[in-house]
C-alpha positions in Angstrom: 10.0 6.8 12.9 13.8 7.5 12.1 16.0 8.1 15.3 17.9 10.6 13.1 14.8 12.6 12.2 16.3 15.9 13.7 18.8 15.6 10.8 16.0 15.7 8.1 14.1 18.8 9.7 13.6 21.5 7.0 16.1 19.7 4.8 15.5 20.2 1.0 15.2 16.8 -0.7 14.6 15.8 -4.4 13.2 12.3 -4.7 12.8 11.0 -8.1 10.3 8.4 -8.7 8.8 9.6 -5.6 5.1 8.7 -6.6 6.1 4.9 -6.9 6.0 1.9 -4.8 9.2 2.5 -2.9 9.4 6.1 -3.5 6.3 7.0 -1.8 7.3 5.2 1.3 10.4 7.2 1.4 8.6 10.5 0.8 6.0 9.5 3.4 8.9 8.9 5.9 10.7 12.0 4.8 7.6 14.4 5.2 6.7 12.9 8.6 10.5 13.9 9.6 9.8 17.6 8.5 11.7 17.7 5.3 10.8 19.7 2.6 10.6 17.1 -0.3 10.2 17.8 -3.8 8.9 14.7 -6.1 9.8 14.6 -9.5 7.9 11.8 -11.4 6.3 11.3 -14.6 3.7 9.0 -13.4 4.4 6.1 -15.9 3.9 3.6 -13.2 4.0 5.8 -9.9 0.6 7.1 -8.9 -0.7 10.5 -7.7 -2.9 8.9 -5.1 -0.1 7.4 -3.2 1.1 10.9 -2.4 -2.3 12.0 -1.6 -2.3 11.0 2.2 0.9 12.9 2.9 -0.2 16.2 4.3 0.8 19.0 2.1 1.7 21.3 5.0 4.5 18.9 5.6 6.5 20.6 2.8 5.8 18.2 -0.1 5.6 19.7 -3.7 5.3 17.4 -6.7 6.7 18.4 -10.3 5.3 16.0 -13.2 8.3 15.6 -15.2 10.8 13.0 -16.9 14.4 12.7 -15.8 15.4 12.4 -19.7 14.3 16.0 -20.0 17.5 17.9 -19.0 15.9 21.3 -18.5 13.3 19.9 -16.3 15.9 17.9 -14.2 18.2 21.3 -13.8 15.1 23.1 -12.6 13.9 20.5 -10.1 17.6 20.3 -8.6 18.0 23.9 -7.8 18.9 24.5 -4.3 18.5 21.0 -3.3 20.3 19.7 -0.5 19.9 15.8 -0.8 19.0 14.0 -3.7 17.5 10.3 -3.5 17.2 8.9 -6.8 14.7 6.1 -7.4 13.2 7.0 -10.9 13.5 4.0 -13.3 11.9 1.7 -15.7 11.5 -1.0 -13.3 9.9 -4.2 -14.5 12.3 -6.6 -15.9 10.0 -8.5 -18.4 9.5 -5.2 -20.1 13.2 -4.7 -20.6 13.2 -7.8 -23.0 11.0 -5.7 -25.4 12.0 -2.3 -24.8 15.9 -2.4 -23.8 16.5 1.1 -25.6 14.1 2.7 -23.3 15.5 1.1 -20.4 19.0 2.3 -21.0 17.9 5.9 -22.1 15.7 6.3 -18.6 17.7 4.3 -16.4 21.3 5.3 -17.6 20.9 8.7 -19.5 18.3 10.0 -16.9 20.6 9.0 -14.0 23.5 10.9 -15.7 21.1 14.0 -16.2 20.3 14.0 -12.6 24.3 13.6 -11.5 25.4 16.3 -13.9 22.7 18.7 -12.6 23.7 17.9 -9.2 27.2 18.5 -9.7 26.2 22.1 -10.6 24.6 23.0 -7.5 26.8 24.0 -4.4 24.1 23.3 -2.2 24.2 19.4 -2.6 25.4 17.5 0.5 24.7 13.9 -0.9 23.3 12.1 -4.0 21.9 8.7 -3.3 21.6 6.5 -6.2 19.1 3.4 -5.7 20.8 0.5 -7.7 19.4 -3.1 -7.3 20.4 -6.4 -6.3 19.8 -7.5 -9.8 23.4 -6.2 -10.9 24.8 -9.1 -9.0 23.0 -12.0 -11.1 22.4 -15.2 -9.6 24.5 -15.9 -6.0 27.8 -17.1 -6.5 28.3 -17.3 -2.9 25.7 -16.5 0.0 25.3 -14.4 1.6 25.9 -11.9 -1.3 28.1 -9.0 0.1 28.7 -5.6 -1.8 32.1 -7.3 -3.3 29.9 -10.0 -5.0 30.6 -10.2 -8.8 28.2 -8.1 -11.0 26.6 -10.3 -13.6 23.4 -9.1 -14.7 20.9 -11.3 -16.2 18.6 -9.0 -18.0 18.6 -5.6 -20.1 17.0 -4.1 -16.9 19.9 -5.3 -14.7 22.5 -4.3 -17.1 21.1 -0.9 -17.3 21.0 -0.5 -13.7 24.4 -1.8 -13.2 25.6 0.8 -16.0 23.9 3.8 -13.9 25.6 2.3 -10.8 29.0 2.7 -12.4 28.3 5.9 -14.0 27.2 7.1 -10.4 30.4 6.1 -9.2 32.6 7.4 -11.8 31.0 11.0 -12.0 31.5 11.1 -8.2 35.0 11.0 -8.5 35.2 13.1 -11.8 33.0 16.0 -10.5 33.6 15.6 -6.7 29.9 14.7 -6.1 29.3 13.0 -2.5 27.4 9.9 -3.5 26.0 6.6 -2.0 24.8 3.6 -4.0 22.3 1.5 -2.3 21.5 -1.8 -3.7 18.1 -3.2 -2.3 17.2 -6.7 -2.6 13.6 -7.8 -3.2 11.2 -5.3 -1.6 7.4 -6.1 -1.3 4.6 -4.2 0.5 1.5 -1.9 -0.3 1.2 0.8 -3.0 1.8 -1.7 -5.6 2.9 -0.4 -9.2 4.1 -3.4 -10.9 3.0 -7.3 -11.1 6.0 -8.4 -8.9 5.9 -11.7 -7.4 4.0 -11.0 -4.0 1.1 -9.0 -5.6 1.0 -11.6 -8.6 0.6 -14.3 -6.0 -2.0 -12.6 -4.0 -4.1 -11.7 -7.5 -4.1 -15.5 -8.4 -4.9 -16.7 -4.8 -7.8 -14.3 -4.7 -9.5 -15.7 -7.6 -10.8 -18.6 -5.9 -10.2 -21.1 -8.6 -7.6 -22.8 -6.5 -4.7 -22.7 -8.8 -1.6 -20.8 -8.9 0.3 -20.4 -12.4 3.7 -19.4 -11.8 6.9 -19.6 -13.9 10.1 -20.7 -12.0 9.0 -21.9 -8.4 12.5 -22.8 -7.5 14.0 -19.3 -7.6 15.0 -17.9 -4.3 14.6 -14.2 -3.3 15.3 -11.9 -0.1 12.5 -10.2 0.6 12.3 -7.0 2.7 9.2 -5.0 3.7 8.8 -1.8 1.9 9.3 0.4 5.0 12.3 -1.2 6.4 13.8 -0.7 2.8 12.7 3.2 3.0 14.3 3.7 6.2 17.7 2.2 4.9 17.5 4.5 2.1 16.9 7.7 4.2 19.5 6.4 6.6 21.9 6.4 3.6 21.2 10.0 2.9 21.9 11.4 6.3 24.3 9.1 8.1 27.8 10.7 8.5 30.8 9.2 7.0 29.4 6.9 4.3 30.1 9.1 1.2 31.3 6.7 -1.8 29.9 3.6 -0.2 28.0 0.8 -2.0 25.3 -0.7 0.8 23.1 -3.7 0.3 19.8 -3.6 1.8 17.9 -6.7 2.5 16.7 -9.3 5.1 19.7 -11.9 5.1 17.4 -14.7 4.2 15.7 -16.3 1.2 12.5 -17.9 0.3 11.8 -20.0 -2.8 9.0 -18.7 -5.1 7.0 -22.1 -4.4 7.4 -21.5 -0.4 6.4 -18.0 -0.8 3.1 -18.9 -2.7 2.2 -21.5 0.0 2.7 -19.2 2.8 0.8 -16.5 1.0 -2.1 -18.7 0.3 -2.0 -19.9 4.1 -2.4 -16.3 5.3 -5.0 -15.7 3.0 -6.7 -18.9 4.3 -6.9 -20.1 0.6 -6.2 -24.0 -0.6 -4.2 -23.6 -3.9 -2.4 -26.1 -6.3 0.7 -24.7 -7.7 1.1 -25.2 -11.5 4.2 -24.7 -13.5 3.5 -22.1 -16.6 6.4 -22.3 -19.2 5.2 -19.0 -20.8 6.1 -17.3 -17.5 9.8 -18.5 -17.6 12.3 -15.6 -17.9 15.2 -16.2 -20.7 18.0 -15.8 -18.2 16.6 -15.9 -14.7 18.3 -15.2 -11.5 18.3 -18.5 -9.3 19.2 -17.2 -5.9 19.5 -13.9 -3.9 20.5 -13.7 -0.4 21.8 -10.4 1.0 24.7 -10.0 3.3 23.4 -6.9 5.1 26.1 -6.7 7.8 27.5 -3.4 5.9 24.4 -1.5 6.6 23.9 -2.9 10.2 27.6 -1.5 10.8 27.6 1.8 9.1 24.1 2.9 9.0 22.9 1.1 12.2 19.9 -0.5 10.1 18.1 -3.4 10.9 15.0 -4.8 9.2 12.2 -4.6 11.5 9.1 -6.2 10.0 9.0 -10.0 9.7 8.1 -11.6 6.3 4.8 -13.1 7.8 3.8 -9.7 9.3 4.9 -7.7 5.9 2.8 -10.1 3.8 -0.2 -9.8 6.3 0.1 -6.1 5.9 0.2 -6.3 1.9 -2.7 -8.7 1.6 -4.7 -6.3 4.2 -3.9 -3.4 1.8 -4.8 -5.3 -1.3 -8.2 -6.3 0.1 -8.8 -2.6 0.8 -7.6 -1.0 -2.5 -8.3 -1.1 -6.2 -5.1 -2.4 -7.6 -4.2 -1.5 -11.3 -1.1 -1.5 -13.1 0.0 1.2 -15.8 3.1 1.5 -17.8 4.6 3.2 -20.9 4.6 -0.3 -22.5 2.2 -3.2 -23.4 3.6 -5.3 -20.7 4.6 -8.8 -20.4 1.9 -9.6 -18.0 -0.6 -8.3 -20.3 0.9 -10.0 -23.3 0.6 -13.3 -21.4 -3.1 -12.5 -19.8 -1.6 -12.6 -16.3 -4.6 -11.8 -13.7 -4.1 -8.4 -12.1 -5.6 -7.7 -8.6 -9.0 -5.7 -8.7 -10.8 -4.7 -5.5 -14.0 -6.7 -6.2 -12.0 -9.8 -6.5 -9.8 -9.4 -3.2 -13.0 -8.2 -1.2 -14.9 -11.7 -1.8 -11.8 -13.5 -0.3 
């Protein structure tokens, strides 16, 4: 639980994308702290069942709608005190095929929310969830908030555009904002075939082979509950308006090492194979977070180790039927990547 939970009691908070992977973790923590949370989600990848276990008496309401709909956004924003903006098209390979959609949702949708928030005199802070992908591959490690921004995908470019729109609108319209740049987050309530669920899926099939793309790529992985806590702290901690804040573990692991670790935790013997069809056209080679600013101004530290987080994710996957949904014909479907299903995992 948050040490600052008293600051959230009865607070009116809008969470966009609150039915998603990270969003549902944020909503759960807010509701447990007594906040009155409104989720705005179009359920293109978020799932209603991820909110079902959050007690309705905790003040949770859900609006099914799109951040690209100005009228819907303005209605959802009324009388809110805090805004945590997570809604986005998130899966990088999709952006290769649908860049216009990514910019419409991630940039125009963000602008809709910012303009609506600027009209409400009740807004105390607007938290925009950016991404470590805006940095591109590490020019120096660890990567602090002043690292050059050199996005390597249309997704990353759209997130950086929204990141900078948030910053400029905050100056032009005197809107109090915080920009949070999480590094790679993993855990339960999976909505996209990111690297951790993809490895779990393949390791569960029992054929002993893992077909992966760039196995030398290194990522900074943080368990979802830790990232969610950092996001909430960025919404309620005093004196952080106007800040850009990284959230990450401060260490990195290669995809090859990660695959070996997951297989070991699942008690599987695997052979790692390179699949060139999975290689990204302009991949990020290395991400390592400098989280010293988050530690200093938020009092935030990641609490869940990589091994413990992976164990929790594997256990969750074994007990849940996992399916991915998206507004697009996803890259993982185009390349026929195995997805996780409950019957496969339960045999593991």
